[in-house]
C-alpha positions in Angstrom: -37.8 27.1 4.1 -39.9 23.9 4.0 -37.5 20.9 4.2 -39.3 19.0 1.4 -39.1 22.1 -0.9 -35.4 22.4 0.1 -35.0 18.6 -0.7 -36.4 19.3 -4.2 -33.9 22.2 -4.7 -31.0 20.0 -3.5 -32.1 17.2 -5.8 -32.3 19.5 -8.9 -28.9 21.1 -8.0 -27.2 17.8 -7.5 -28.6 16.5 -10.8 -27.4 19.6 -12.7 -23.9 19.4 -11.2 -23.5 15.6 -11.8 -24.8 16.0 -15.4 -22.2 18.7 -16.0 -19.5 16.0 -16.3 -17.8 16.8 -13.0 -16.6 13.6 -11.3 -19.2 12.3 -8.8 -17.0 12.8 -5.7 -16.1 16.4 -6.6 -19.8 17.2 -7.6 -21.1 16.0 -4.2 -18.5 18.1 -2.4 -19.4 21.2 -4.3 -23.2 20.7 -3.7 -22.6 20.0 0.0 -20.4 23.0 0.6 -22.7 25.3 -1.3 -25.9 24.4 0.6 -24.1 24.3 4.0 -22.6 27.8 3.4 -25.9 29.3 2.1 -28.2 27.9 4.8 -25.8 27.3 7.8 -23.2 30.0 7.2 -19.5 29.4 7.6 -19.5 28.4 11.2 -19.6 24.7 10.5 -16.8 24.8 7.9 -14.0 23.7 10.3 -16.0 20.5 11.0 -16.2 19.5 7.4 -12.7 18.0 7.0 -13.3 15.9 10.1 -16.6 14.7 8.7 -15.1 13.9 5.3 -12.1 11.9 6.6 -14.1 10.5 9.5 -16.2 8.6 7.0 -13.0 6.9 5.8 -11.5 6.0 9.1 -13.6 2.8 9.5 -11.6 -0.4 9.5 -14.2 -1.9 7.0 -13.1 0.7 4.4 -9.8 -1.1 4.1 -11.6 -4.0 2.4 -12.3 -1.9 -0.6 -8.7 -1.3 -1.9 -7.8 -4.9 -0.9 -10.6 -6.5 -2.9 -9.9 -4.1 -5.8 -6.2 -5.2 -5.7 -7.4 -8.9 -5.9 -9.3 -8.0 -9.0 -6.5 -6.0 -10.6 -4.0 -8.8 -10.1 -6.3 -11.4 -11.7 -7.4 -9.0 -14.5 -3.7 -8.1 -15.3 -2.7 -11.8 -15.6 -4.0 -14.5 -17.9 -6.3 -15.9 -15.2 -9.4 -14.5 -16.8 -8.5 -16.0 -20.2 -7.6 -19.4 -18.6 -10.8 -19.5 -16.6 -12.7 -18.8 -19.8 -10.8 -21.6 -21.6 -11.4 -24.1 -18.9 -15.2 -23.6 -19.1 -15.1 -23.5 -22.9 -13.4 -26.9 -23.1 -15.6 -28.6 -20.6 -18.9 -27.2 -21.9 -18.2 -27.2 -25.6 -20.8 -29.9 -26.4 -23.6 -28.1 -24.7 -25.9 -26.2 -27.1 -24.9 -22.6 -26.7 -22.1 -23.8 -24.5 -19.8 -21.0 -25.4 -22.2 -18.4 -24.1 -22.8 -20.4 -21.0 -19.0 -20.7 -20.6 -18.7 -16.9 -20.7 -21.5 -16.4 -18.2 -19.9 -19.0 -15.9 -16.5 -17.3 -16.2 -18.1 -14.0 -15.4 -19.7 -15.5 -12.2 -16.4 -17.0 -11.0 -14.3 -14.0 -11.9 -16.8 -11.8 -10.0 -15.9 -13.7 -6.8 -12.2 -12.8 -7.5 -12.6 -9.2 -8.5 -15.8 -7.9 -6.9 -16.0 -5.4 -9.8 -18.3 -5.3 -12.7 -16.1 -3.4 -15.2 -13.1 -5.6 -14.3 -15.2 -8.8 -14.9 -16.6 -7.4 -18.1 -13.2 -6.5 -19.5 -11.3 -9.6 -18.4 -13.8 -12.1 -19.8 -14.8 -10.0 -22.8 -11.3 -9.8 -24.2 -11.3 -13.6 -24.7 -15.0 -14.4 -25.0 -16.2 -11.9 -27.6 -13.6 -12.7 -30.3 -14.2 -16.5 -29.7 -18.0 -16.2 -30.0 -17.8 -14.1 -33.1 -15.2 -16.5 -34.6 -17.6 -19.5 -34.1 -20.6 -17.8 -35.7 -22.5 -16.2 -32.8 -24.1 -12.8 -33.8 -22.5 -9.7 -32.4 -25.6 -9.0 -30.3 -25.2 -12.4 -28.5 -21.4 -12.1 -28.2 -21.4 -8.6 -26.8 -24.7 -8.6 -24.9 -24.0 -11.8 -22.9 -20.6 -10.5 -21.7 -22.1 -7.0 -20.8 -24.8 -8.7 -18.7 -22.5 -11.3 -17.2 -20.1 -8.6 -16.1 -22.9 -7.1 -13.9 -22.6 -10.2 -11.6 -19.4 -8.6 -10.3 -21.4 -6.3 -8.0 -23.7 -9.0 -6.6 -21.7 -12.2 -6.1 -19.4 -11.8 -3.0 -17.0 -10.4 -2.3 -18.7 -7.4 -3.8 -17.2 -3.8 -3.4 -20.8 -2.5 -3.9 -22.0 -4.6 -0.9 -19.1 -3.2 1.2 -20.1 0.3 0.3 -23.7 -0.4 1.3 -22.5 -1.9 4.6 -20.4 1.2 5.4 -23.1 3.7 4.5 -25.9 1.9 6.4 -23.8 0.5 9.2 -24.9 -3.1 8.5 -22.8 -6.3 8.7 -20.7 -6.7 5.6 -20.3 -10.5 6.2 -24.1 -10.8 6.4 -24.4 -8.8 3.2 -22.0 -11.1 1.4 -24.1 -14.1 2.5 -27.3 -12.4 1.4 -25.9 -11.8 -2.1 -24.6 -15.4 -2.7 -27.7 -17.3 -3.5 -29.4 -14.5 -5.5 -26.1 -14.1 -7.5 -26.2 -17.8 -8.3 -29.9 -17.6 -9.1 -29.3 -14.7 -11.5 -26.4 -16.6 -13.1 -28.8 -19.6 -13.6 -31.4 -17.3 -15.2 -28.8 -15.9 -17.6 -27.7 -19.4 -18.6 -31.3 -20.6 -19.0 -32.0 -17.7 -21.3 -28.9 -18.6 -23.3 -30.0 -22.2 -23.6 -33.5 -21.2 -24.7 -32.2 -18.7 -27.2 -29.9 -21.3 -28.8 -32.6 -23.9 -28.9 -35.1 -21.4 -30.4 -32.7 -20.7 -33.2 -32.5 -24.4 -34.1 -29.2 -25.1 -32.4 -27.4 -23.6 -35.3 -25.2 -21.6 -33.1 -24.6 -24.5 -30.8 -23.3 -26.6 -33.7 -21.1 -23.8 -34.9 -19.6 -23.5 -31.4 -19.0 -27.2 -30.9 -15.2 -27.7 -31.0 -13.9 -31.1 -29.8 -11.2 -31.1 -27.1 -9.4 -34.2 -25.9 -9.3 -35.1 -22.2 -5.7 -34.0 -22.1 -6.6 -30.6 -23.4 -9.4 -30.4 -20.9 -7.2 -31.1 -17.9 -3.9 -29.4 -19.0 -5.1 -25.9 -18.2 -6.7 -26.7 -14.8 -3.5 -26.4 -12.7 -3.3 -22.7 -13.7 -6.9 -21.9 -12.6 -7.2 -24.1 -9.5 -5.0 -21.9 -7.2 -7.4 -19.0 -7.8 -10.4 -21.1 -7.1 -8.8 -22.3 -3.9 -8.3 -18.6 -2.9 -12.0 -17.9 -3.6 -12.9 -20.9 -1.4 -10.6 -19.8 1.4 -11.8 -16.2 1.3 -15.4 -17.3 1.5 -14.7 -19.8 4.3 -12.8 -17.1 6.3 -15.7 -14.7 5.8 -18.6 -17.0 6.5 -16.8 -19.1 9.1 -16.1 -16.2 11.3 -12.3 -16.8 11.0 -11.5 -13.2 10.0 -13.2 -9.8 9.3 -13.8 -8.8 5.7 -10.9 -6.4 5.8 -8.5 -9.0 7.1 -9.8 -11.5 4.6 -9.4 -9.0 1.7 -5.8 -8.3 2.7 -4.8 -11.9 2.9 -6.7 -12.7 -0.3 -5.0 -9.9 -2.2 -1.6 -11.0 -1.0 -2.2 -14.7 -2.1 -3.6 -13.6 -5.5 -0.5 -11.5 -6.0 1.8 -14.3 -5.0 -0.1 -16.8 -7.2 0.0 -14.6 -10.2 3.7 -14.0 -9.8 4.4 -17.8 -9.6 1.9 -19.1 -12.1 2.0 -16.3 -14.7 5.6 -15.0 -14.0 4.4 -11.5 -13.1 7.9 -10.5 -11.8 8.6 -7.5 -13.9 8.4 -4.1 -12.0 6.3 -2.7 -15.0 3.7 -5.4 -14.5 3.4 -4.8 -10.8 3.3 -1.1 -11.3 0.4 -1.5 -13.7 -1.5 -3.5 -11.1 -0.8 -1.0 -8.3 -1.6 2.0 -10.5 -5.0 0.6 -11.5 -5.8 -0.4 -7.9 -4.9 3.1 -6.6 -6.9 4.9 -9.3 -10.1 2.9 -8.7 -9.7 2.9 -4.9 -9.1 6.7 -4.7 -12.2 7.3 -6.9 -14.4 5.1 -4.6 -13.0 6.5 -1.4 -13.4 10.1 -2.6 -17.1 9.3 -3.3 -17.5 7.7 0.1 -16.0 10.8 1.9 -18.0 13.2 -0.2 -21.2 11.2 0.3 -20.6 11.4 4.1 -20.4 15.2 3.8 -23.5 15.2 1.5 -25.4 13.1 4.2 -24.3 15.5 6.9 -25.7 18.4 4.8 -29.0 16.6 4.3 -29.3 15.8 8.0 -28.3 19.3 9.2 -30.9 20.9 7.0 -33.5 18.3 8.3 -34.0 17.0 4.7 -33.3 13.3 5.5 -35.7 13.3 8.5 -38.4 15.1 6.6 -38.2 12.7 3.6 -38.3 9.7 5.8 -41.2 11.0 7.8 -43.1 12.0 4.6 -42.6 8.5 3.1 -43.6 6.8 6.3 -46.9 8.8 6.5 -47.9 7.8 3.0 -51.0 5.6 3.3 -50.0 3.0 0.7 -49.4 -0.7 0.7 -45.8 -1.6 1.6 -45.4 -3.4 -1.8 -46.6 -0.3 -3.6 -44.0 1.6 -1.7 -41.4 -0.9 -2.6 -42.5 -0.6 -6.3 -41.9 3.2 -6.2 -38.5 2.7 -4.5 -37.5 0.2 -7.2 -38.5 2.7 -9.9 -36.5 5.4 -8.2 -33.4 3.1 -7.9 -33.8 2.0 -11.5 -33.9 5.6 -12.8 -31.1 6.6 -10.6 -29.0 3.7 -11.9 -29.5 4.9 -15.5 -27.6 8.1 -14.7 -25.2 7.5 -11.8 -22.7 4.8 -10.9 -23.8 2.2 -8.3 -21.5 3.5 -5.5 -22.9 7.0 -5.8 -26.6 5.8 -5.8 -26.0 3.6 -2.7 -24.2 6.3 -0.7 -26.8 9.0 -1.5 -30.0 6.9 -1.2 -29.4 4.0 1.2 -29.1 6.0 4.4 -32.4 7.7 3.6 -34.3 4.6 2.4 -33.1 2.2 5.1 -35.3 3.5 8.0 -38.3 3.5 5.6 -37.5 -0.1 4.5 -37.2 -1.3 8.1 -40.4 0.6 9.2 -42.3 -1.1 6.3 -41.2 -4.5 7.6 -38.6 -5.4 5.0 -35.3 -7.0 5.7 -32.4 -4.6 5.2 -30.1 -7.3 3.8 -32.8 -8.5 1.4 -33.2 -4.9 0.3 -29.5 -4.6 -0.3 -29.8 -7.4 -2.9 -32.8 -5.8 -4.5 -30.9 -2.5 -4.7 -27.9 -4.1 -6.1 -29.8 -5.9 -8.9 -31.3 -2.5 -9.8 -27.8 -1.1 -10.0 -26.9 -4.1 -12.3 -29.6 -3.1 -14.7 -28.2 0.5 -14.8 -24.8 -0.9 -15.8 -26.2 -2.2 -19.1 -28.7 0.5 -19.9 -28.1 4.0 -21.4 -27.2 6.8 -21.0 -24.4 5.8 -18.6 -24.4 2.0 -19.0 -20.7 1.6 -18.0 -20.5 -2.0 -19.2 -21.8 -1.1 -22.6 -18.9 1.2 -23.0 -16.4 -1.3 -21.7 -17.6 -3.8 -24.3 -17.5 -1.1 -27.0 -13.9 -0.4 -26.0 -13.0 -4.1 -26.3 -14.8 -4.5 -29.7 -15.1 -1.0 -31.2 -16.5 -2.4 -34.5 -19.7 -3.6 -32.6 -22.2 -0.8 -32.6 -23.5 0.3 -29.2 -27.1 -0.4 -30.4 -26.1 -4.0 -31.0 -24.6 -4.4 -27.6 -27.8 -2.9 -26.0 -30.0 -5.2 -28.1 -28.1 -8.2 -27.0 -28.1 -7.2 -23.3 -31.9 -6.4 -23.2 -33.1 -10.0 -22.6 -30.8 -10.2 -19.6 -32.4 -7.0 -18.2 -35.7 -8.9 -18.3 -33.9 -11.8 -16.4 -32.9 -9.2 -13.7 -36.4 -7.9 -13.4 -37.6 -11.5 -13.1 -35.0 -12.0 -10.3 -36.4 -9.0 -8.4 -39.9 -10.4 -8.7 -38.8 -13.9 -7.5 -37.0 -12.3 -4.5 -40.2 -10.4 -3.6 -42.2 -13.6 -3.6 -39.4 -15.7 -2.0 -37.3 -13.4 0.1 -35.7 -16.4 1.8 -33.4 -16.7 -1.2 -31.5 -13.7 0.3 -32.3 -14.1 4.0 -32.0 -17.8 4.6 -28.2 -18.1 4.3 -27.3 -15.2 6.6 -29.8 -16.4 9.2 -28.5 -20.0 9.0 -24.8 -19.2 9.1 -24.7 -16.2 11.4 -28.1 -16.3 13.2 -30.5 -13.6 14.1 -29.8 -9.9 13.3 
């Protein structure tokens, strides 16, 4: 059978299986096993467990549960609420300052958790009630947190970037560096929109949100937040300074976050620690299962010559490389509407990376472009994970209102992609400066 025709059949079968509601990891396993048995027979079945677990034996994989543990510790404590309160008290006189406080809290919390849903939930529990209480419409309160939560997969340390590095065998440290400036740029675009939106509405919302705090109130909460900010700084220094590998840094960061939470927030009770470990294990196992299953899926595509045929077909297309990039962005955007970021990256990145490199694009720059597309998918239906996280926090806010409030931030993300296309150095300058050539 023609490999391209077989690729279409595999694509349709995978879509049907994943849309059936089966967990992504299990679905990929079933599709992989089915096509291997049908087209290769049962001779290669003894190799499959080795392939599946072999994908997980990389030392870099250890960074995933460790960074998830960091996020779970912070999310289970009052750190997210305190971080939000600090920014609220210092930015209260800025028009729309409460929205900006939430976006800033999302950006900083992202560096602690590396997870979009965790960021969304931790900041949203405090931020949404506060904004509604001070007169902000539900669309603004819910939409800004849903969008701000997406920063968790771009600003390092990002679990999504780790998955990309594992699946494409690229440097995780360089990926973190590539995502830092674009993450800050996207945060600035979000804040700029919030300022403009508040100004456009006559500063009415800014006035409603202006609550005066004394200098004592501004400083009294800082000691509880500063230790976590120090941990962020130490983690980034260790990563970018070449002091330790991402896995080593993640392990030390998780340990210090746990110790800090136990000291600052008195998280001594076994029940509290069990809650943290349970959440860490559940999310880690889910991601690791997807990674292992995606490794098997990639083996199936390669053994049936699907990967090679798709890459060759794309490379033979006589189109401008930016037109090609446009089609790739559309593909990633649509994929993000229906699948979680980890699944899209593991399934598509190994196929697209050779095409990207042959077209003359930087693989680390492309990782940022891919991640921003995945961010858009987190706040757009039908999957839109962050939309449902927000809906769970504030069930009385209709899903349509959350989506309406998040839409301007989708436009900000599209603007960020366009800016990165015109100025790729925003993503490539820092890795080249800190680490050097590829």
